[in-house]
C-alpha positions, 0 to 999 in steps of 0.5 A: 500819796504815792507812797500810800499807793506803792504800799497798797500794790505791794499788799496786793502782790500775793505772799509767795510772790513777795517772799520769792523776790525777797529771797532772790534780792538777798541771795542776787545781792550775797552772791555778787559780794560773795563772788567778786570780792572772795571767790573770783580774786582768789579763783576758788572754785573757778580754776578746780571747777574748770580743769575738772571740766576740761579733764573729764571732756578730754576723758570722755573724747579719749573713750568715746571719739579717739585716743589722744586727747589731753588738757593743760590748765592755767594757761593764758589765752587771748579770748574775745576782746583782747583780754586775757586770761587762764583757761584749760586747753583741750588739745588733739594730737598736740594741736589745741582745739578748745579754750575752757575759760572760768565763764564756761565751767558752769558755776554760774548756771550752778548758782542760777538753778540752786538759787531758784530752789532756794527762793521757793519755799520747800521741804529740805529734803526735796531741795536737797534732792533737787539741788543734787541731780539738777547740779549733776545734770548741769554738769553733765550737760556742760560737759556734753556741750564742750565734748560736742564743740571739740568734735565741731572744732575738729570736723565742722569749724564753721559750725563752732561759734553758732554751736557755742553761742546759740544752740548749746546755750538754748539746749542748756538753759531749756533743761534748767527752766524744765527742771524749774518748772517740776521742781515748781509744779509738784511742790505744794507751797500752801504747805510751806508758807 
């Protein structure tokens, strides 16, 4: 009786929603396994992406704020909870101002954004264009976020924690959500199902 009721309820869910949930489930499980078993232990692509994020941030700070910024990669640092991990550190005149951990390199945001695009039925060209422009936008937003965090660390250190944990997180996720909405609104799913 219960199984029949579940099957009936499942059939009442629109086909597009069922396909989305199936794709999202497979993608999530695949990503977790790939990342936890292969990518994270090898440091690929995290170490490269973290170092590139730090170097682009320092480059922009040198050109838009003041010369004297540099980065050092693969430095062991104590982060929250007493854990130590390798980070890229942004220095200004030989004083460290920001540790960039792998969790701050936006890889999870790229995967989240691209995963949503993959789960919605769309043409390959549309998915490719939105994937490239969205990923580039997320990378740029993350660089601007780190740029602003360094400026806050130098000029207004009391604001650093709230900006890092709340303000910039809200801004970045709002932009990602806006990209998803635009992608979903301009797509005619009846043609792709």
